[in-house]
C-alpha positions as CSV (number, residue, x, y, z in Angstrom):
1,M,-4.4,-16.5,14.8
2,G,-0.8,-17.2,13.9
3,A,2.3,-15.9,15.7
4,T,2.5,-12.7,13.7
5,S,-1.1,-11.8,14.2
6,D,-1.4,-12.3,17.9
7,V,-3.1,-9.4,19.7
8,L,-0.8,-6.5,20.4
9,K,-1.9,-4.6,23.5
10,A,-1.1,-0.9,23.8
11,Q,-3.2,2.0,25.0
12,S,-1.6,4.8,23.0
13,V,-0.5,4.1,19.4
14,I,0.5,6.2,16.5
15,V,-0.1,4.8,12.9
16,V,1.6,6.1,9.8
17,S,1.2,4.7,6.3
18,D,2.7,5.2,2.9
19,V,5.6,7.4,3.8
20,H,7.4,6.6,0.6
21,V,10.5,8.4,1.7
22,D,12.6,7.3,-1.4
23,E,10.0,8.9,-3.8
24,W,10.3,12.4,-2.3
25,P,13.2,13.6,-4.5
26,G,10.9,13.2,-7.6
27,E,7.9,14.8,-5.9
28,I,9.4,17.8,-4.3
29,P,13.0,18.0,-5.5
30,E,13.7,21.3,-4.0
31,Q,12.4,20.5,-0.6
32,H,12.8,16.7,-0.1
33,E,15.7,17.1,2.3
34,E,13.7,19.5,4.5
35,K,10.8,17.1,4.4
36,R,13.1,14.2,5.3
37,Q,14.3,16.3,8.3
38,A,10.6,16.9,9.2
39,F,10.0,13.1,9.2
40,L,13.0,12.6,11.5
41,E,11.7,15.3,13.7
42,F,8.3,13.5,13.7
43,L,10.0,10.2,14.8
44,H,11.8,12.2,17.6
45,W,8.4,13.7,18.6
46,V,7.0,10.2,18.8
47,K,9.8,9.2,21.1
48,D,10.0,12.2,23.3
49,D,6.8,14.2,23.4
50,S,3.8,12.2,21.9
51,G,3.1,10.0,24.9
52,A,2.7,7.0,22.6
53,Q,3.7,3.6,23.7
54,H,3.8,2.1,20.2
55,L,4.4,3.1,16.6
56,V,2.8,1.2,13.7
57,I,4.2,1.7,10.2
58,N,1.4,0.5,8.0
59,G,3.5,-0.4,4.9
60,D,5.4,1.4,2.2
61,L,8.0,3.3,4.3
62,V,10.5,2.7,1.5
63,D,10.7,0.5,-1.6
64,I,12.1,-3.0,-0.7
65,P,13.9,-3.9,-2.8
66,Q,15.0,-0.6,-4.2
67,K,13.8,-0.1,-7.8
68,D,17.3,0.5,-9.1
69,G,18.8,-2.4,-7.1
70,T,20.9,-0.1,-4.8
71,P,21.3,-1.1,-1.1
72,L,18.9,0.4,1.5
73,L,21.9,1.4,3.6
74,P,23.5,3.8,3.9
75,A,20.9,5.7,1.9
76,F,18.3,5.5,4.8
77,L,20.6,5.1,7.7
78,D,19.4,8.2,9.4
79,I,15.8,6.9,9.4
80,F,16.8,3.5,10.7
81,H,18.9,5.1,13.5
82,A,15.8,7.2,14.5
83,L,13.7,4.0,14.6
84,I,16.4,2.2,16.7
85,E,16.4,5.2,19.1
86,L,12.6,4.9,19.3
87,Y,12.9,1.1,20.1
88,R,15.7,1.7,22.7
89,S,13.5,4.3,24.4
90,G,11.0,1.6,25.1
91,I,8.5,2.4,22.5
92,G,7.3,-0.6,20.5
93,I,7.4,-0.7,16.7
94,S,5.2,-2.8,14.4
95,Y,5.8,-2.9,10.7
96,V,2.9,-4.1,8.5
97,I,4.1,-5.1,5.1
98,G,2.7,-3.2,2.1
99,N,3.0,-3.7,-1.7
100,H,6.1,-1.4,-2.0
101,D,8.0,-3.3,0.7
102,S,6.9,-6.8,-0.1
103,G,10.6,-7.8,-0.5
104,I,10.6,-8.5,3.2
105,L,7.8,-11.1,3.0
106,G,8.9,-14.2,4.8
107,F,10.7,-12.1,7.3
108,S,7.5,-11.8,9.3
109,S,8.4,-12.2,12.9
110,D,7.2,-11.7,16.4
111,I,10.3,-11.3,18.7
112,R,8.8,-11.7,22.2
113,Q,11.8,-10.3,24.0
114,I,11.7,-6.9,22.4
115,P,8.8,-4.6,21.3
116,L,9.2,-5.2,17.6
117,T,6.9,-7.1,15.2
118,I,6.9,-7.5,11.4
119,N,3.4,-8.4,10.3
120,Y,1.7,-9.7,7.2
121,P,-1.0,-9.5,6.1
122,Y,-2.3,-7.6,9.2
123,L,-1.8,-6.6,12.8
124,V,-4.4,-7.0,15.5
125,L,-4.3,-4.3,18.2
126,E,-6.1,-4.0,21.4
127,S,-6.4,-0.5,22.8
128,G,-8.8,0.1,25.7
129,D,-11.8,-2.1,25.1
130,V,-11.5,-1.9,21.3
131,R,-9.9,-4.4,19.0
132,L,-8.5,-2.9,15.8
133,L,-7.1,-4.6,12.7
134,I,-4.4,-2.7,10.8
135,E,-3.7,-3.8,7.3
136,H,-2.0,-2.0,4.4
137,G,-4.9,-2.5,2.0
138,H,-3.2,-3.6,-1.3
139,L,-4.8,-7.0,-1.0
140,L,-8.1,-5.3,-1.9
141,D,-6.6,-3.7,-5.0
142,A,-7.9,-5.6,-8.0
143,W,-6.1,-3.6,-10.5
144,L,-2.7,-4.0,-8.8
145,W,-3.1,-7.8,-8.7
146,A,-4.3,-7.9,-12.3
147,Y,-1.2,-5.9,-13.3
148,V,1.1,-8.3,-11.3
149,E,-0.4,-11.3,-13.0
150,H,-0.1,-9.7,-16.4
151,R,3.6,-8.9,-15.8
152,L,4.3,-12.4,-14.5
153,N,2.5,-14.1,-17.4
154,F,4.7,-11.9,-19.7
155,T,7.8,-13.1,-17.9
156,C,6.7,-16.8,-18.0
157,A,6.3,-16.6,-21.8
158,T,10.0,-16.3,-22.3
159,S,11.5,-19.5,-23.8
160,P,13.7,-21.5,-21.4
161,P,17.2,-22.5,-22.5
162,T,17.7,-25.9,-23.9
163,P,19.0,-28.6,-21.5
164,E,22.3,-28.7,-23.4
165,N,22.9,-25.0,-22.9
166,A,21.7,-25.1,-19.3
167,M,24.2,-27.9,-18.5
168,R,27.1,-26.7,-20.6
169,Q,29.2,-25.6,-17.6
170,F,28.9,-29.1,-16.1
171,I,29.5,-31.3,-19.2
172,D,31.9,-29.5,-21.5
173,P,35.0,-28.2,-19.7
174,N,36.7,-27.0,-22.9
175,S,33.9,-25.0,-24.5
176,A,34.1,-21.3,-24.9
177,P,31.7,-19.3,-22.7
178,A,28.4,-18.9,-24.5
179,E,25.8,-16.3,-24.2
180,V,24.4,-16.2,-20.7
181,H,21.2,-18.2,-20.5
182,L,19.4,-17.9,-17.1
183,P,16.2,-19.8,-16.5
184,P,13.1,-17.6,-16.9
185,A,12.3,-18.2,-13.2
186,H,15.4,-16.2,-12.4
187,A,13.4,-13.1,-13.4
188,M,10.3,-14.0,-11.5
189,A,11.1,-12.5,-8.1
190,H,12.4,-9.3,-9.7
191,E,9.3,-9.0,-11.8
192,L,7.0,-9.7,-8.9
193,F,8.4,-7.0,-6.7
194,S,8.8,-4.5,-9.5
195,A,5.2,-5.0,-10.5
196,L,4.0,-4.6,-6.9
197,Q,5.8,-1.2,-7.0
198,W,4.2,-0.3,-10.3
199,E,7.5,-0.9,-12.1
200,P,9.4,-1.5,-14.4
201,K,8.0,1.5,-16.2
202,G,6.6,3.4,-13.3
203,L,3.1,4.6,-14.0
204,E,3.7,4.4,-17.8
205,F,1.6,1.4,-18.9
206,T,1.3,-0.3,-22.3
207,E,-1.9,0.0,-24.2
208,T,-2.8,-3.6,-23.3
209,E,-2.2,-2.8,-19.6
210,M,-4.2,0.4,-19.8
211,R,-7.1,-1.5,-21.4
212,L,-7.0,-4.1,-18.6
213,A,-6.9,-1.4,-16.0
214,I,-9.8,0.6,-17.4
215,S,-12.0,-2.5,-17.7
216,L,-11.6,-3.1,-14.0
217,M,-11.5,0.4,-12.6
218,A,-14.4,1.7,-14.7
219,L,-16.8,-0.6,-12.8
220,T,-16.8,2.1,-10.1
221,L,-18.5,4.4,-12.7
222,F,-21.7,2.3,-12.5
223,D,-22.3,2.9,-8.9
224,D,-23.2,5.9,-6.8
225,F,-21.9,4.2,-3.5
226,D,-24.8,5.9,-1.6
227,D,-24.3,3.4,1.2
228,V,-20.9,4.7,2.1
229,R,-21.4,8.4,1.4
230,A,-22.1,10.9,4.1
231,D,-25.2,13.1,3.8
232,G,-24.6,15.6,1.0
233,E,-21.2,14.2,0.2
234,V,-20.3,14.6,-3.5
235,F,-18.5,11.9,-5.4
236,S,-16.3,14.5,-7.1
237,E,-13.9,12.2,-8.9
238,K,-16.8,10.5,-10.7
239,D,-18.5,13.8,-11.5
240,I,-15.3,14.9,-13.3
241,V,-14.7,11.9,-15.4
242,L,-18.2,11.3,-16.8
243,P,-18.4,14.6,-18.6
244,E,-14.9,14.0,-19.9
245,L,-15.9,10.6,-21.3
246,Q,-19.0,12.2,-22.9
247,E,-16.8,14.9,-24.6
248,L,-14.6,12.1,-25.9
249,G,-17.8,10.4,-27.3
250,V,-17.3,7.4,-25.1
251,A,-20.1,5.8,-23.0
252,P,-19.2,4.0,-19.8
253,E,-20.7,0.8,-21.1
254,Q,-18.0,0.7,-23.8
255,L,-15.3,0.3,-21.1
256,R,-16.4,-3.1,-19.8
257,V,-14.4,-5.3,-22.2
258,A,-10.7,-4.5,-22.4
259,A,-10.3,-5.4,-26.1
260,E,-13.3,-3.3,-27.2
261,I,-12.5,-0.1,-25.3
262,P,-12.3,2.8,-27.8
263,R,-8.8,4.2,-28.1
264,L,-10.1,7.7,-27.3
265,A,-11.0,6.4,-23.8
266,L,-7.4,5.8,-23.0
267,E,-7.1,9.6,-22.7
268,A,-9.3,9.4,-19.6
269,F,-7.2,6.6,-18.0
270,R,-5.8,8.6,-15.1
271,M,-9.2,10.2,-14.3
272,I,-10.8,6.8,-14.2
273,G,-8.0,5.8,-11.9
274,D,-8.8,8.8,-9.7
275,V,-12.4,7.4,-9.3
276,Y,-11.1,3.9,-8.5
277,Y,-8.7,5.2,-5.8
278,A,-11.1,7.7,-4.4
279,K,-12.1,7.6,-0.7
280,I,-15.7,6.6,-1.3
281,P,-15.3,3.2,-3.2
282,W,-12.6,2.1,-0.7
283,R,-14.9,2.7,2.2
284,R,-17.1,-0.1,0.8
285,A,-14.0,-2.3,0.2
286,A,-12.9,-1.7,3.8
287,R,-16.3,-2.6,5.1
288,Y,-16.2,-5.8,3.1
289,R,-12.7,-6.7,4.3
290,L,-13.7,-6.1,7.9
291,R,-16.7,-8.5,7.5
292,Q,-14.5,-11.0,5.8
293,L,-11.8,-10.9,8.6
294,N,-14.4,-11.0,11.3
295,N,-15.7,-14.2,9.8
296,E,-12.1,-15.5,10.0
297,L,-11.2,-14.3,13.5
298,G,-14.5,-14.8,15.3
299,N,-16.1,-11.3,15.1
300,L,-13.5,-9.8,17.4
301,I,-12.7,-6.6,15.4
302,S,-14.6,-3.4,15.6
303,T,-12.2,-1.1,13.7
304,I,-10.2,-1.6,10.5
305,V,-7.3,0.7,9.6
306,L,-6.0,0.7,6.0
307,G,-3.5,2.8,4.0
308,H,-2.5,2.3,0.3
309,I,-4.8,4.8,-1.3
310,H,-2.9,7.8,0.2
311,K,-6.1,9.5,1.5
312,I,-6.9,9.9,5.1
313,D,-10.5,9.0,5.8
314,H,-13.1,7.7,8.3
315,M,-16.4,6.0,8.1
316,Q,-18.7,4.6,10.9
317,W,-21.6,2.2,10.5
318,D,-23.8,-0.3,12.3
319,E,-23.4,-4.0,11.6
320,N,-25.9,-6.3,13.3
321,G,-26.3,-3.9,16.2
322,Q,-22.6,-3.3,16.7
323,Q,-20.6,-0.1,15.8
324,R,-17.9,-0.5,13.2
325,D,-15.3,2.0,12.1
326,Y,-13.0,2.3,9.2
327,H,-10.0,4.6,9.2
328,N,-7.4,5.3,6.5
329,A,-4.1,6.5,7.8
330,G,-3.4,8.7,4.7
331,S,0.2,9.1,3.5
332,W,3.4,11.2,3.5
333,K,3.4,11.6,-0.3
334,N,4.0,15.0,-1.9
335,H,3.3,17.6,0.8
336,N,1.3,15.4,3.1
337,A,2.3,14.1,6.5
338,D,-0.8,12.3,8.0
339,F,-1.0,10.1,11.0
340,L,-3.5,8.5,13.4
341,Y,-3.3,8.6,17.1
342,L,-5.1,5.9,19.1
343,E,-5.7,6.5,22.8
344,N,-7.7,3.9,24.7
345,G,-9.5,2.8,21.6
346,Q,-10.3,6.2,20.4
347,V,-8.8,7.3,17.0
348,S,-7.9,10.9,16.3
349,M,-7.0,11.7,12.7
350,Y,-4.3,14.3,11.8
351,E,-4.6,15.3,8.2
352,R,-1.6,17.6,7.8
353,L,1.2,19.0,5.7
354,W,4.8,18.2,6.5
355,T,5.3,21.9,7.2
356,D,2.6,21.9,9.9
357,A,3.6,22.0,13.5
358,L,3.3,18.8,15.4
359,P,0.6,18.6,18.0
């Protein structure tokens, strides 16, 4: 394992994921300041009363870079100050990079002298006799990466300036300033980060993008996922969308090829997305990812912790005679304020509202 994925040893650890603090004004405009204070109180609780030795922020605390190009500071100075207080109190902090904060890729670090790490793509943690792997989860999101590729291909299709225009400022000192011609690659970084944050149009996609999304996400409609469902557990998201498609006169088989998807099916776009981002399919994805990483790391990991889908969850299974666990740390979107507490390898899940009292 590389420097940023060396094993972190801590007995008591709190994990939060998908806080998305900069999105709260749009989600709960009348209460977002109170929720922000509740998050600051949570960080103070971690420092003073939780008994935790380490805090892991599993991606997407805040959009980096900011979608409107504004500086992170001073807008989030209060939160950064609370994290600094946490660090100064002796509690370690690890930040696992997610898709919304991928602007800090390349800043991955392991500063040995202080309890701070920035990790990508994952953090390996040892608590008690258990080794856990904490990863944001967006690397498993096929639709996200298809959208990123689509946006980058769209950007690359822009015609480059002619060599004469590109070199004008060097070869013609007397020419009048011409229209600004920046190379298409100038836009690539911006397009990459904005696509990872579901921008530039937020969650409003073109018809081409919706067709691409449906052709991928609808594959979850052809599977009952019985291997990752608890006894009697209902796949409610799928049970909602199938009758809706029938009412629209669309069969799931018509959703396999993007160009051939009936336009009426676009009305079910968000419901199909609800199936794709439901807990149940992502349990199988987590199980696959843990198997993949254990092949890479030498079968050392018994528990995988993800975020990304904004739904706190747990599944346990047997793999070649060994117990395996998957936890999702949930999110702080809308009215949620979820977190996990690890104590000597045991994981407790706190599915809660931001108005709930802390433990």
